[in-house]
N, C-alpha and C positions, 0 to 999 in steps of 0.2 A: 452870375445868376441874376435873374429879373424877379422881383417880388411884387405880387399884386395883393394889397390888402383891401378887405371889403367886409360889409356887415354891419356898419356903423348906422346910425339913425336918431330919431329922436323919440325919447322914451319918457316915462314918468318913473318917478322914485319907487324902488321896489321892484321893477320890472327886471327883465333879463335880455341879454343880446349875446350873439356868438359871433365874435369876429374871425375872419379867414385871412390867411397869409399863404397865398398860393405862388409856389416857386417854379421856375422854369427848368429846374434840374433836380436831382435827388437831394432830398432835404438831409439824409444821412450823412452827408459831407460838412454839413454845417451846424453849429449852435445857433439856435433861433431865439431871439430876444423880442418882446414887446415893450415899447415905451410910449409914454404919452406926453403931451405938451398943452397945457392950458393957457389961455391968453394972458400974456405977461409974466408967464413963469417959464422956468427952465424946463427943458425935456427931462422926464424922470423915467427911471427903470420900473418896470412893472412885474414882468415874469420872463423866465428863461427856461429852456428846454435843450439839453444837451444833444450833441449829434447822434449818440447812441439812443437817446430817448429814455435813458433810465434815470437821469437826475433831471429835477426841476427846482426853481427857487422863486420865490415871491417877494414883492414889496410887503412890509409888514401890514400895512392898512388894507391890503386886499386879500390877505390870507383867510381862506375860509369862504371866499365870496367868488373869488376868480379861480379858473383852473385853465392851465396850459395843456395841450395835448397835440398829438400829431397823427396824420394817416399817412404812413410812408407811400402808399400805393398810390395816393393822390398827390403827394408832394406838397401836402398843404399842413399848416400848423393853425390850431385853433386857440381862440381865448373866449372861454365861456365865461360870461360876467353875469353874476346874479345878485340879486339884493342892490341893484345900483343906487348910488346916491348922486345928488346934484354936484357934489364935489368930485365925482368921476368924470364931469364934462370935460372933453379934451379932444384933441386930435390924436388918434392912435397910429403909431407906426410899427412896421416890424423890421427886424434887422437882422441879417444872417452873417455869421462870421466863421472862418476858417483860418488856417494859418495864412499870414501874410496878405489877407484880402477881407474885406468886409462890404456889405451892399445894404442900402436902405430901400424899402419900398415906399410907395406914396402913402399918404396918411388917409385914414378914414374917421370922419367925425363922428363922435358920440356926445349927444346931448341929453342930459337928464333933468328933467324939470321937476320941481317939489310941488 
C-alpha cells in the first residue's frame, strides 16, 4: 500500500489542523498509526486506529486534543489536532500495518508558533 500524508502547516498555538493519510487500497486491511518526530528526538507514537475502526489509542499528552478517525469510502485516516502547542511541532508520519507487512508514508510538517 502507498500512503500519502498531507495537511501540515504553520499555525499558532491554540489553532487546529487536520492531517490526512490517504491509502492506495482499502484501509480496512490495516491498523493505521500516526507518529511524529521532532528535531533531535526519536519518532514517537501519537495515535492508532484498528483495522475494524472500532478501537483507538492515544499518546497520553494528546488525549482530549487529538482525534484519529477514518473514512473507509475514501481510504483515508485523519488526525484532527486541536489546541495545538509549540511542543507539537514535528514531522508527522502515518504507518500502516497488517500481518507480516508494514508501510510508511512520507511525513508532513507541523509547526506551531507560540
